[in-house]
C-alpha positions as CSV (number, residue, x, y, z in Angstrom):
1,M,104.2,191.7,62.5
2,D,100.7,190.9,63.8
3,S,99.3,192.9,66.7
4,G,97.8,191.0,69.6
5,I,94.3,191.5,68.3
6,E,95.2,190.3,64.9
7,K,96.8,187.2,66.3
8,L,93.7,186.6,68.4
9,A,91.4,187.1,65.4
10,K,93.6,184.6,63.4
11,V,93.3,182.0,66.1
12,F,89.5,182.4,66.4
13,K,89.2,182.1,62.6
14,V,91.4,179.0,62.5
15,L,89.4,177.4,65.4
16,G,86.1,178.4,63.7
17,D,86.4,175.3,61.5
18,Y,84.6,172.2,62.8
19,N,87.4,169.8,61.7
20,R,90.2,171.9,63.1
21,L,88.4,172.3,66.4
22,G,88.0,168.5,66.5
23,I,91.7,168.0,66.0
24,V,92.5,170.5,68.7
25,M,90.2,168.6,71.1
26,V,91.9,165.3,70.2
27,I,95.4,166.6,70.9
28,S,94.4,168.6,74.0
29,K,95.1,165.8,76.5
30,A,98.1,164.2,74.8
31,S,100.4,164.6,71.8
32,R,99.2,162.5,68.9
33,T,100.5,161.3,65.5
34,V,98.6,161.9,62.3
35,T,97.5,158.3,62.4
36,E,96.1,158.6,65.9
37,I,94.3,161.8,64.9
38,I,92.8,160.1,61.8
39,N,91.6,157.2,64.0
40,A,90.1,159.6,66.5
41,T,88.3,161.9,64.1
42,G,87.5,159.6,61.2
43,M,88.9,162.2,58.7
44,S,91.1,161.2,55.8
45,Q,94.9,161.6,55.9
46,T,94.8,164.3,53.4
47,L,92.2,166.3,55.3
48,V,94.0,165.9,58.7
49,S,97.4,166.9,57.1
50,F,95.8,170.0,55.6
51,H,94.2,171.1,58.8
52,L,97.4,170.4,60.8
53,R,99.3,172.6,58.4
54,V,96.8,175.5,59.0
55,L,97.0,175.0,62.8
56,R,100.8,175.0,62.7
57,K,100.9,178.2,60.6
58,A,98.6,179.9,63.1
59,E,100.9,178.6,65.9
60,V,98.1,176.7,67.5
61,V,99.9,173.4,67.4
62,T,103.6,172.4,67.6
63,T,105.4,169.3,66.6
64,R,108.1,167.0,67.9
65,R,109.8,164.1,66.1
66,E,110.4,160.8,67.7
67,G,112.1,158.5,65.3
68,P,109.9,158.2,62.2
69,F,106.9,159.7,64.0
70,I,105.8,163.3,64.3
71,Y,103.7,164.2,67.3
72,Y,101.3,167.1,67.4
73,S,100.4,169.0,70.5
74,L,98.9,172.3,71.5
75,A,101.4,175.1,71.5
76,N,99.7,176.5,74.5
77,P,97.6,174.1,76.7
78,S,95.7,177.1,78.1
79,L,93.8,177.2,74.8
80,M,91.7,174.3,75.9
81,D,90.7,176.3,79.0
82,I,89.4,179.0,76.8
83,I,87.5,176.5,74.6
84,D,86.0,175.0,77.7
85,E,84.9,178.4,79.0
86,L,83.3,179.3,75.6
87,S,81.5,175.9,75.6
88,H,80.1,176.7,79.0
89,V,79.0,180.2,77.9
90,I,77.2,178.7,74.9
91,N,75.5,176.0,77.0
92,A,74.4,178.6,79.5
93,G,73.1,180.8,76.7
94,S,71.0,177.9,75.4
95,E,69.5,177.3,78.8
96,M,68.8,181.0,79.2
97,E,66.9,181.1,75.9
98,K,64.7,178.2,77.1
99,I,63.9,180.0,80.3
100,L,63.1,183.2,78.4
101,E,60.8,181.4,76.0
102,K,58.5,180.3,78.9
């Protein structure tokens, strides 16, 4: 059984991949099928399926079946709030570096 810190480290490691982070952003607003994710990201079906498998194993995404379609969504929508906050921190950091260089 993973401790809380181990689970957190696993999620950060999984999200550290550019393609997986892109998939998370695509499904952050609404559940999507593999085809919709492929169209939004431009990745191949094989690559999208691989990364979705990794995201599911890390419990970042969940699935639901509707007829022949499987929809992927964030297991916890609050994850996008964390990603947004980190994005702001990074942008703020870049602006701070510019100010310090003057």
